N, C-alpha and C positions, 0 to 999 in steps of 0.2 A: 250233205246228203239228206239229212232229215227234212230240210226245207224243200229240197227238190221232190222228195217223196210225200211231202205234205203231212208228215207225222208230227212235226213240231213247227211252230211259227218262228219267224225271224227273231222276234223278241224273246221267245223261250230259249232259242239257241244262244243268243247274246247273253242272257242271264246265266245260263249254264257255263259258258266260257269265262265270264267274269268271275264266277264263283270258284273256279279251279284253284287259284292260289290259297284261298281260305277254307274251302270245304273238302278238299281231297289231299291225299298224300302224293298224288301224281306230280312228278316234277316236269315242268315244261319251261324252257328258257323264257324269261319275261319278254324278250324281243320277239320271239317266235309267236307267243300267245298274242301279243299286241298286233302282229302282222295278220294273224288269222282273224282276230276280231275286226280289224280294219277291213279286211277282204269281205267278211260277211256283211258288214255295214254298207259297203259300197256296191257289192255285186249280187247279193241275195235278193230273191224276188220278194 
């Protein structure tokens, strides 16, 4: 969403997603996070 609204760049979004396991206490299943990252890499503008 942030990419579509141009509030964050694709690189910023990817950096934030990749930081989730080490920078937050938010638990997201590793396979789901990998799928989201892959989707952003392939489909984001």
